[in-house]
N, C-alpha and C positions, 0 to 999 in steps of 0.2 A: 630595508629588509622586506622581502616578499613573503607571501602567505606560507609558502613551503618552508622557508627558513624558520618562521615562527613555529611551525608544527613539528619540525624535526626534534625539538627539545621536549615536546609534550606528548607525542604519540609514538607508538611502536608499529612497525610494519606487520602485516598479517597475511597469511595464506591459508586457504581452506585445506585441511589435511586430516580428514576423518580416518581414524584407525581402521585398517582393513578388517580387523576382527569385529568391530562395531558394524561395519557395512554388511559383513556376512551374517552376523547375528540378526540384523534387521531382515535380510533376505530370507533367512531360515524361518523366522516368525511369520513372514508374509506367506511363504510356501505352506506352512502348517496351519494357516488361518482357517477356521471353520466358518463357512458362509451360511447365512440364514435361508430358510425357505422363502420363496417369493410370494407376495400377495399381488397377483396379477402380473402384467408385464409393464415395463417402462418405469418412469420416474414419479408417477402420481402419488405414491405412498412414501417417497423418500428415494434414497439411492437405488438405482436399478441393479438388481442382483446380477443380471447377465453382463452388464457393463463392468461391474466391479470384478466379476470372475475373469473377464478378458484383461482388465487392468492388472489383476494379480498375475496372470500368466505372462504378460509383457514384462512386468517388474522382475519376475523370477527368471525368465528365459532370455530376455533381450536387452533389458536396461543395463547400461554400462556406467557405473558410478565414476569410474576413473575419467571417462570422457566428460561427464557432467562437471566433475571437480575441476578439470582443466578449463572448461568454459567459465566457471565461477572465478578462476584465478587469472583470467585474461586481462583484468584491470587491477590497478593498484588498490590495495585495501589496508586499513589501519585499525588499531584499537586505541581509543583515548579514554582516560579516566575522567569522568564528568559527574560531579554530584553523587559520589559513592557508587556510580555505575561504570562498568566497562562497556563502552559503546563501539560497536563494529560499524565501519562505514567504508564505502567506496569513495575514492577521491581521484577523479580523472581531470587533469588540468588541460585546458583548451590549447590548441596549437598556437593561437595568437597570444601575445603578451598581455598581461594585466587584464585578463578577461573577467567579466562579472560572474558571479556564482549562482547556481541553481541548486536548491535543496529539494530532493524528491522523497516523499514519505509514503510508504506502503501501508496496507491495512491487514486485516485478517479475513479470510484464510490465505492471504497472499504473503509475500516476502520480497526481499531484494531481487529475487528471480524475475519479478514483474518488470524490472527496469534494465536488466543487463543488456537486452537487445537494443536499448535506446541510448546507452551511455556514449558510444562513439558517434552516433548521429548528432547528438547535442554538442559534444566536445570537439568533434572533428568533421564538420559538414563537408569539407573539401574532399573527404574520402568517398562521398556519395553524390558528387557532382555539384556541391554547393560552394559557398565562399567561406574560407577560414575566418574571415572577419565576423561571421555570424556565430562563432563558437562560444561556448560557456564552460567555465569550470563546473563539473558535475559532482555533487556530493549525494550519496545514497546511503543513509544509515539504516541499520536494523533497529526496529523499535525495542525499547527495554523489555527484556524477557523473550525476545524473538531471535531466532537464528543464532548468530555468534555474539550478540550482545548478552551481557550477564543477566542472571535472574535478579530482580530487585528483592529486597528483604520484605517489602510489603507492596500491595498493589499500587502501580503507577499508571495514571491515566493521561489523557491528551494534554491537559493543562500543564502538568508537571513536565511532560515530554517537551512541550514548546519551550519551557525554560532551559531544559537540557540542550535542546537544539541551538538555542541562542548562544549558550556558553560554548558549545562546540564550534559554531561558526565564527563567533567574534573573539572569544577569549582564547581559543586554541588554534584555530586555523587562520585567524588574523584578518578576516573580512570585516570591513567597516559596515557595509550593508549587503544584503543578498536578496534574491528572489526565492519564493517557496511554492511548491506544488504538492497537491495531495488528493487522494481519493479514499473512500471508505473511512476507516479510523484515521488515516493520514489526512483526510480533509478536515477533521476536527482539530488535529494538531495544527494544521495550516491556518485554520480560522483563528485559533488562539494566537498564532504568530502574527497574523495581520491585525488582530484586535488589541492585543496587549503588548506587542513588541514592534510597533510601527516605527520606532526610532531607528531600528536596524533592518527592518523588513521593508523593501521598496515596493513590492507588489506580490500578489498571490494568484495562483491559477488552480481552479478546482474542477474535478470531473465527477464530483458527488457533492451536493451542497447541503450542509446542515443549516436549518432555519428554525426560528422560534415559532411557537404557536401564536396565532392571533385570533381575537374574538370573531365569531361567525358574522356578527353584525358589521364588521369592518371589511369583510371579504368582498371582492368582486365576484361576478358569476363564474368566471373562469377559475378563480382561486377556490371558490366553494366546491366546484366540481372536482378539482384536483384533490382537495382536502378529503372529500368523501371517498374518492378512489384510493388515496394513500392510506387512509385509515383501514379500509378493507384489505389492502395489501399487507399492512402491518399485522392485522389479525391472522392472515393466512400464512405469512412468510417469516415473521419476526419472533416466533416462540424461542428460537435459539438465542436471540438477543437478551430476552428477559432471563432465560436460564443462565447465561454467562455472566450477567450482571449480579445475579442473586445467589446462584449455587454452582460456581465454576469448579469447586473442589471435587464434587461427586463425579462429574463427567471426566475429570482429569484421570481418574483411575482407569477408565476404559481406553482413553486415547493414549495414555502412557504404556498400557499393557499390550495393545494391539496396533501395530503400524498400519495394517489394512483397515482396521476399524477407524483409525484416525483419518486415513485417506478417504474412506466412504463418507465420513462426516463432512469433509471438505469438498469432495467431488459433487455432492448434492448442491452445494452453494455455487460452485463453478458452473454447473448445469443450469440452475435456476436464474442466475444473475448475468449470464453472458449472452452474446448474440450468436448462439450455436445452432439455432433452429432445431433443437432437440437432439443434435448429434455433437457430443463433446469433441469428437475428433475433428470436426469442421472448424473449431475455434482454437483448439490447443493441441499440441503434440503430447502424447502420453509421457514422453521423456521429460518435458518441461513440468508437467503436473507431478511426476514422481520426484523430480529434483526439488520442487517446492515442498512436497511432503517430507522429504529427507531433511530439510532445514528445520523441521519440527521434531521428527522422531530420532534422527541420528545425533542431534544436539541435545536431546532431552529438554526440549522447550515446548512440547505440546501442552503442558500444564501451565507454565508461567505466561504463555501467550494469552491464555484465557483470563488470567488475572487482570489484564488490561481493561476488560469490560467492567470488572469490579472497581477498578480505579476510576473509570469513567463515572460510575454511579456515585462513588464517594466524593469525587471532586465537584461534580456538577449536578447531582441529584437525578442523573439520567436524562437531562435535557440536552437535545442534540445541538442547539445553538448556544455556544459558550459565553458570548459577550453581547452587550447591547447593540454594538455597531462595529463593523470592520471598515475603518476609514482609510484603507489603502486601495489603490487601483486593483480591481479584481476581474479576472477572466473566468468565464464558465464555459466548459465544453460539455455539451449535452449529447451523450451517446444513447441512441434510441432504445437499447435493451438493458440499460442500467436499472437498478432497483428504483421502483416508482417513487418511493418516499425520498429519494435523493434527486429527483427531477422536478422541483416545484416550478410554477410559472415564473416568468421573468419578473413580473411585477412584485411577486412575493420576495424574491431575492433582493430586489432594489430597495426594499424596506430596511434591510440590514447591512448591505454591502454597497461600496462605491463601484458599481458595475461598469466596467470600461470595455469589455469585449464579451460577446455572446455568440457561440458557434454551435449550430445544430449539425451534428455529424451524420453522414449518410448511413453509417453502420457502426457496430461495436456495442459493447456492454460495460459491465461494472469493472472488469479488469482491463481498462482501456489501453494501457500501454502494452500489455502482453497480447491483447487481441489485435490491436490496430496501431502498431508502433509508428508507422509513417504518419498517419493522421494525427496521432498524439503529439509527436515531435514537431510537426509543422505548426500546429496551433500554439504549443508552448513557446517555440522559438519566435514565432511572429509576434506574440504578445510581449514577451520579455525584451526582445530586440527593440520594439517600439518604446517600451518603458525606459530602456537604456538611453535611447536617442532623445527622449524627453527630459532627461536629467535624473533618471533613477539608477544611474550606474552604481555598482557596488564598490 
């Protein structure tokens, strides 16, 4: 019995099909949105009013949801009931038989939109001049409370999600072992997978690395320099993180009420954390950014996505490194414009992870796969292919 035979009895096929009336309601609310007065020009004080105005105009006048929906439906999707949650996921099987599986986990303010450009590259490399023998089965779930996954009854964080992912991969899809990749909140889920589920997780790949605090007296000079810079970065850039951990409900009113307000809240993060050089259009298309926002506002998940941060606080006390050690082979891809607090020195990472691959990318930021899909895919494929050849086959 192969994995697909196992799944047929436990999952139901899914296609994105947002009611046109909902799409039009969102568009009408975007059209009617009241913009604030600007404090100066640019992004210094938050979302740039001029950019958001142009973003609104594109959304209302040029964005085509039907085309976006068709792109989202280009790969097979399913819904599975796991631990009282309905989990939405892409599942693209490789061209080659009995391929190993890769699980890709997104974060906030991202979504599965981050990975749709990479699914075929990973599953079917022969379509891009590669070898079909390098293909993987690709599974891309929506986090609990995100996109087309159901809203949990109480906040769910990365540790709980890792258990859900384990059940999805092994109990429902039938994989004995699998590989896992993540960035942002997905890196925390992935670290839990490597740290607490190493009996089924063969290796992990991270493009944002959660690490534990260490005493200043134990730091090298390089580590001390990074720690000071990372703390300054947290003070300047992570107020949102503290807000979402402690008071997500209040913000939810604004994000649920205003699609453009929700977009502005997210766009500021895409601008700050990406390798866009100050110009968001240089790193992302407006269509991709709007589609990403639609998976929050058209699905009514703008609120429950924030609950994940509360779940993170309740599960782990707000500590970004979830376990004492991650003893599976680990690859780290360092994108130069990623959030500074997620780019610790190699020596710091080696304290907690069995680091097997370290790649310093020439360009790219926090939304690595969406920004640089070819660089991302090449590094992920090379690492997991090597693990497979060394005996880590799923």
